C-alpha positions in Angstrom: 0.0 0.0 0.0 1.4 3.4 -1.0 1.7 6.2 1.6 -1.3 8.2 0.4 -3.5 5.1 0.3 -2.6 4.4 3.9 -4.6 7.4 5.1 -8.3 7.9 5.5 -10.5 11.0 6.0 -10.6 12.1 9.6 -12.2 15.6 9.7 -13.4 18.4 7.5 -13.1 22.2 7.8 -16.2 24.0 6.9 -16.9 27.7 6.1 -20.5 28.8 6.3 -21.5 25.2 6.7 -19.8 24.2 3.4 -16.8 22.0 3.1 -13.5 23.8 2.4 -10.7 21.4 3.4 -10.4 17.7 4.1 -8.0 16.3 6.7 -6.8 12.7 6.4 -4.6 10.5 8.5 -4.1 7.1 10.2 -4.7 5.8 13.7 -3.2 2.8 15.5 -4.3 1.3 18.8 -2.2 -1.6 20.1 -2.2 -3.6 23.4 1.0 -4.0 25.5 1.3 -7.6 24.3 1.5 -6.5 20.7 -2.0 -7.3 19.6 -3.9 -4.8 17.4 -7.0 -3.3 19.1 -8.3 -0.8 16.5 -7.2 1.4 13.6 -8.2 3.8 10.9 -6.2 3.6 7.6 -3.1 1.5 7.6 -1.4 1.2 11.0 1.7 -0.1 9.3 2.4 3.3 7.7 5.6 4.8 9.0 6.5 8.3 10.1 8.9 10.1 12.4 7.9 10.0 16.1 9.6 13.4 16.6 8.9 14.6 20.2 6.6 11.7 20.9 10.0 9.8 21.5 10.8 11.9 24.5 9.6 9.5 27.2 11.9 6.8 25.8 14.8 9.3 25.5 14.3 10.1 29.2 14.3 6.4 30.2 17.5 6.0 28.3 19.0 9.1 30.0 18.1 7.7 33.5 19.9 4.5 32.7 22.9 6.3 31.3 23.4 8.4 34.4 20.7 11.0 34.8 19.2 9.0 37.7 22.3 10.0 39.8 21.1 13.6 39.9 18.0 12.9 42.0 15.6 15.0 39.9 12.1 15.8 41.2 9.0 15.1 39.2 8.9 18.6 37.6 12.6 18.4 36.6 12.1 15.0 34.9 8.8 16.2 33.3 10.7 19.1 31.7 13.3 16.6 30.4 10.3 14.9 28.6 8.8 18.2 27.5 8.0 20.2 24.4 7.5 23.1 26.7 6.0 26.5 26.0 9.0 28.6 26.8 7.3 30.3 29.7 9.5 31.8 32.5 8.8 28.8 34.7 10.1 26.4 32.0 13.1 28.6 31.2 14.0 28.9 34.8 13.8 25.2 35.5 15.9 24.3 32.5 18.5 26.9 33.6 18.5 25.5 37.1 19.2 22.0 35.8 22.2 23.3 33.9 23.4 25.2 36.9 23.4 22.1 39.1 26.2 20.8 36.8 28.0 24.0 36.5 26.8 24.6 33.0 24.9 27.4 31.3 22.8 28.1 28.2 25.9 28.0 26.0 26.2 24.3 26.6 22.9 23.6 24.8 23.1 22.5 21.2 19.3 22.7 20.5 19.3 26.1 18.9 16.8 28.9 19.6 13.2 29.7 18.6 10.4 31.9 19.8 8.5 30.6 22.8 5.4 28.6 21.9 3.5 30.6 24.6 2.3 33.9 23.0 2.6 35.9 26.2 6.2 34.7 26.8 7.0 35.6 23.2 5.5 39.1 23.5 7.4 39.7 26.8 10.7 38.9 24.9 9.7 41.4 22.2 8.9 44.1 24.8 12.2 43.5 26.5 14.0 43.8 23.2 15.5 40.3 23.7 15.9 37.6 21.1 15.0 34.0 22.3 17.9 31.8 23.4 18.4 28.1 23.6 16.6 28.0 27.0 13.3 29.1 25.2 13.6 26.2 22.8 10.8 23.7 23.6 13.5 20.9 23.9 15.8 22.7 26.3 14.8 20.4 29.2 15.6 17.3 27.1 19.0 18.7 26.1 19.8 19.7 29.7 19.0 16.2 30.8 21.3 14.7 28.1 24.1 16.9 29.3 23.6 15.9 32.9 23.5 12.2 31.9 26.7 12.6 30.0 28.4 14.3 33.0 27.3 11.5 35.3 28.5 8.8 32.9 31.8 10.7 32.1 30.8 10.7 28.4 31.7 13.4 25.9 29.4 16.5 26.1 30.5 18.1 22.9 29.2 15.3 20.7 26.1 14.4 22.6 23.9 14.9 19.5 25.8 12.5 17.3 24.0 9.3 16.3 27.0 7.3 17.3 27.4 8.9 20.8 26.9 6.2 23.5 23.9 8.0 24.9 22.2 8.2 21.5 22.9 4.5 20.9 21.2 3.8 24.2 18.2 5.9 23.2 17.9 4.0 19.9 18.0 0.7 21.8 15.3 1.9 24.2 13.0 3.1 21.4 13.5 -0.2 19.5 12.9 -2.3 22.6 9.6 -0.6 23.4 8.5 -0.6 19.8 9.2 -4.3 19.4 11.7 -3.7 16.6 15.3 -4.6 16.0 17.4 -1.3 16.2 18.4 -1.6 12.5 14.6 -1.6 11.6 14.2 1.9 13.1 14.9 4.7 10.5 17.1 7.6 11.6 16.8 11.2 10.7 17.7 14.5 12.5 15.1 16.2 14.6 14.5 20.0 14.8 16.6 20.3 17.9 19.5 18.3 16.4 19.1 14.9 18.1 18.4 11.7 16.1 14.7 11.3 15.1 13.1 7.9 14.8 11.1 6.6 11.8 8.8 3.7 12.6 5.4 2.3 11.8 2.4 3.8 13.7 1.6 0.4 15.2 5.1 0.1 16.6 4.9 3.5 18.2 1.5 2.6 19.6 3.0 -0.6 21.1 5.8 1.5 22.7 3.2 3.8 24.4 1.2 0.7 25.5 4.3 -0.6 27.2 4.7 2.7 29.1 1.6 1.8 31.0 2.7 -1.9 31.4 6.5 -1.7 31.8 6.7 -5.3 33.2 6.0 -6.4 29.6 9.3 -4.9 28.3 11.6 -4.1 31.2 14.7 -6.2 31.4 15.3 -5.6 35.1 13.6 -4.2 38.2 15.9 -1.2 37.9 14.8 -0.6 34.3 11.1 -1.0 35.2 11.7 1.6 37.9 13.0 4.1 35.4 9.9 3.6 33.2 7.6 4.1 36.1 9.6 7.2 37.2 9.1 8.8 33.8 5.4 7.9 33.7 5.0 9.4 37.2 6.9 12.6 36.4 5.0 13.4 33.2 1.5 12.7 34.7 2.4 14.4 38.1 3.7 17.6 36.4 1.8 18.0 33.1 2.3 21.8 33.2 6.0 21.1 32.6 5.4 18.7 29.7 3.7 21.4 27.6 2.1 24.4 29.3 -1.2 26.0 30.3 -3.7 26.2 27.5 -2.1 23.4 25.5 -3.8 20.1 24.8 -1.2 17.8 26.2 -1.3 19.5 29.6 -5.1 19.7 29.6 -5.6 16.0 28.7 -3.3 14.8 31.5 -4.8 17.3 34.0 -8.4 16.3 33.1 -7.7 12.6 33.6 -5.8 13.3 36.8 -2.7 11.6 35.4 -4.5 8.4 34.3 -3.5 9.0 30.7 0.0 9.9 29.6 0.1 12.0 26.5 2.7 13.5 24.2 2.6 15.4 20.9 5.2 15.1 18.2 5.7 17.6 15.3 4.1 17.1 12.0 0.7 15.9 13.2 1.9 13.1 15.5 0.1 12.4 18.8 0.5 9.5 21.2 -1.3 8.4 24.3 -0.6 5.7 26.9 -3.7 4.1 28.4 -3.7 1.8 31.5 -5.8 -1.2 32.6 -4.9 -2.9 30.3 -2.0 -1.2 28.8 -2.9 0.2 25.4 -1.2 2.7 23.1 -3.0 5.2 20.8 -1.1 7.0 18.0 -2.6 9.5 15.5 -0.8 10.8 12.4 -2.3 13.6 10.4 -1.2 12.9 6.9 0.0 16.4 5.9 1.5 17.2 9.3 -1.1 19.8 10.2 -2.7 20.4 13.6 -6.0 21.9 12.6 -7.9 18.7 13.6 -5.3 16.8 15.6 -6.5 17.3 19.1 -10.2 16.8 18.2 -9.3 13.5 16.4 -7.3 12.3 19.5 -10.3 13.0 21.7 -12.8 11.3 19.4 -10.5 8.2 19.3 -10.3 8.2 23.1 -14.1 8.6 23.3 -14.6 5.6 20.9 -12.2 3.6 23.1 -14.3 4.5 26.2 -11.2 5.9 27.7 -12.7 9.2 28.9 -15.6 9.8 31.4 -18.4 12.2 30.6 -17.0 14.6 33.1 -13.5 14.4 31.4 -15.0 14.9 28.0 -16.9 18.0 29.3 -13.7 19.5 30.7 -11.9 18.9 27.4 -14.8 20.2 25.3 -12.8 23.3 24.1 -10.4 20.8 22.3 -13.2 18.6 20.8 -14.4 21.2 18.3 -12.7 24.1 16.7 -14.3 27.4 15.7 -12.8 29.2 12.7 -12.7 33.0 13.0 -11.7 35.7 10.6 -9.3 38.5 11.5 -11.9 40.6 13.2 -13.0 37.7 15.4 -16.2 36.8 13.6 -17.1 33.1 13.6 -17.0 31.9 10.0 -16.6 28.2 10.2 -15.7 25.1 12.1 -13.8 21.8 12.1 -15.9 18.6 12.3 -14.4 15.2 13.1 -15.9 12.3 11.2 -14.4 8.8 11.4 -15.0 5.4 13.1 -12.3 3.2 14.6 -12.2 -0.3 13.1 -11.9 -2.7 16.0 -10.1 -6.0 15.6 
């Protein structure tokens, strides 16, 4: 099956009640044992996990040496984050570096404007350009530097695919995804670290196993690292993304029962407990117009959300389109059905 044929319609954007744009994609739901649960389109279609790989990168960091730093939940959540670049995020990333005697200049992630609009405007008013600490991946990069220091590994080359930390990350991603490491495609992510290309069903399996680490962990110590990452992300969701963002809202609304993480280019992954299941959504063209609403509809069809949780998340279930003067001119409507196995 070709890539385009792997996708199915998921939502439509309407203007004045008339269809304007159609949004396609694919969905995979997999159990922690590897069995398929449900899908839309072809769950074998492959894409880059992008930032949805961050929990597994953090697990690898803990095993490489990060565990020696005794991070609290908010610290470790920031290591797993695509944060908004708010002052609270920037300050915590800077504090992580300071613990090791490092500063912003040690980060190799590059700089971009904060994802939070207020934080971006504050920089503008102060006449400051964003630095590496504002990068949404600064917590991850700080964690990698701390892990390298603990392991006495080279800090200057920590981004290289052949660096021992990055080799450990690849092994962790492959283990959770049920793949041999050589079956995982490698690219370069926006922040410079290796990015992982794998089938949606493999990424869904990886997220299922986050909720059931006993199915994949090779030792009690390793299982503890998995549970540590899970606890940190769900206990401090404001660090994983930020106020007003879907990832934080979803974990807050479910009181940490669900672990969720977005990736760039229309990727979204959720870890569901009891029994462990993983849900992955990929929007075909990488857009985010309908992504959050599609994720919520899939969770609804999986009976993974209560009525009260759906009500709390209602702002993300539908999207109103407005013109430049604020007038409501259209909406985005989700329309798909999961195919259960």
